[in-house]
Phi, psi and omega in degrees: 000134180279140181264100181276150175282142180257333178212154178229122179258145183240152180270003175230160176294162175061035174057044181236166177088198178293154180223159172231144181259145173255119185258142174065191182247062178217168179295133177230126177282137181226161177078168179194187178295337180257354182226107177255129180291123179239347175199162182217140175245130180253143172293161177302142178061036178229140166232158186221156169251128179257121185256146180290326184247164176298159177061031177056049178240161178086194180299151180224157177237134176268131175228139180237007177205173179303144175236119185275345183215104177243018189296339178271352181251145175265121180236117179240351174204157185222137173235118181255150182227139176285134177244097186291349182280000000 
């Protein structure tokens, strides 16, 4: 089975710059000291929780569509869920 990305996070606003992919429907750590998440693109029929800390811990934000500007939020992990509706 192929592991498709469910979300793609970017280090610049408006879905630009370098990116990291979130694969499957499990917690994925993103970002680093050199890569700060500033926007996110979601695949069709996907929603995600963006967590402040690694390993899907801490405060979270729910997103159900692309977000072009996350520069005020700290995102260090992402958990995506399939939305069949």
